C-alpha positions in Angstrom: 28.4 21.3 -8.4 32.0 21.3 -7.0 34.5 19.7 -9.3 37.4 18.0 -7.6 39.4 17.1 -10.6 39.4 17.0 -14.4 42.3 15.1 -15.8 42.9 14.7 -19.6 45.2 11.9 -20.6 46.9 12.0 -24.0 49.3 10.0 -26.0 50.7 13.2 -27.5 49.9 16.9 -27.2 47.3 16.7 -30.0 45.6 13.4 -29.1 43.1 13.4 -26.3 42.7 9.7 -25.4 40.5 9.9 -22.3 39.2 12.2 -19.6 37.9 11.8 -16.0 35.8 14.2 -14.1 35.1 13.7 -10.4 32.6 15.9 -8.5 31.5 16.3 -4.9 27.8 15.8 -5.8 25.4 16.0 -8.7 21.8 15.1 -7.9 21.8 14.0 -4.3 21.7 16.2 -1.3 25.2 17.3 -0.6 26.9 14.4 1.2 30.5 13.4 1.8 30.3 11.1 -1.2 32.1 11.7 -4.5 30.6 11.1 -7.9 32.5 10.0 -10.9 30.8 12.3 -13.3 32.6 11.3 -16.5 35.1 8.8 -17.7 35.5 8.9 -21.4 38.0 7.0 -23.6 38.5 7.4 -27.3 36.9 4.4 -28.9 40.2 3.5 -30.6 41.7 3.0 -27.1 39.0 0.9 -25.5 40.4 -2.3 -24.3 43.9 -0.9 -23.9 43.7 -0.4 -20.1 43.3 3.4 -20.3 40.0 3.2 -18.5 41.4 1.2 -15.6 44.2 3.8 -15.3 41.8 6.6 -15.2 39.5 4.9 -12.8 42.4 4.2 -10.4 43.3 7.9 -10.7 39.7 8.9 -9.9 39.6 6.5 -6.9 42.9 7.9 -5.6 41.5 11.4 -5.8 38.4 10.4 -3.8 40.2 8.3 -1.1 38.9 10.4 1.7 35.2 10.1 0.6 33.0 7.3 2.1 31.6 6.3 -1.3 32.0 6.9 -5.0 28.9 7.1 -7.2 28.7 6.7 -10.9 25.7 6.7 -13.3 25.8 4.4 -16.3 23.4 4.2 -19.2 21.2 1.2 -18.5 21.8 -0.3 -21.9 25.6 0.2 -21.8 26.6 -3.3 -20.8 30.3 -2.8 -21.5 30.5 0.1 -19.1 28.4 -1.7 -16.5 30.7 -4.7 -16.6 33.7 -2.3 -16.4 32.4 -0.8 -13.1 31.3 -4.1 -11.7 34.8 -5.5 -12.2 36.1 -2.5 -10.3 33.9 -3.2 -7.3 30.9 -0.9 -8.0 27.5 -2.4 -7.5 24.1 -1.0 -8.6 22.2 0.4 -5.6 18.7 0.4 -7.2 18.6 4.1 -8.0 17.7 5.0 -11.6 17.7 8.3 -13.4 17.1 9.7 -16.8 13.7 10.2 -18.5 14.7 9.8 -22.1 18.0 7.9 -21.6 17.7 5.6 -18.5 20.7 5.5 -16.2 21.6 3.1 -13.4 23.5 4.4 -10.4 26.5 2.3 -9.2 28.2 2.7 -5.8 31.5 1.7 -4.5 32.4 2.0 -0.8 35.7 3.6 0.0 35.7 2.5 3.6 38.2 -0.2 4.5 36.8 -3.3 6.1 38.8 -5.3 8.7 
C-alpha cells in the first residue's frame, strides 16, 4: 500500500481532533484511483465541520486521480450520509466478513 498523505489536525499540540489517510490502493488491483483509507474525528468534534475540512483536504490531495474510493461500515448511517452529501455514491461493492462495509466512489473527472 502506498500512502499519499497522513494529516493530523489538532486544536492544540496535545489534542488530536481528527486524522485523514489517503492511499493509492488497498484491495483493488493497482489503478490510478485513490482511496480514502481513514477519516477519523474525535466524537466531541463531530458536527463542527472538521470532517468537511478533512475531506476537502483529502480531495485536494487526490485531484489528479480519476476516482476516490472510501469504504464505510454498512450500518454507519451518519458516515454514509456524510459521504453522500460530498458526492460519493455506493458502487455495489461490499467487503468485510464480520463487519460489512459498503464501498463509495466519487469521480474526480470534471464534466463539461
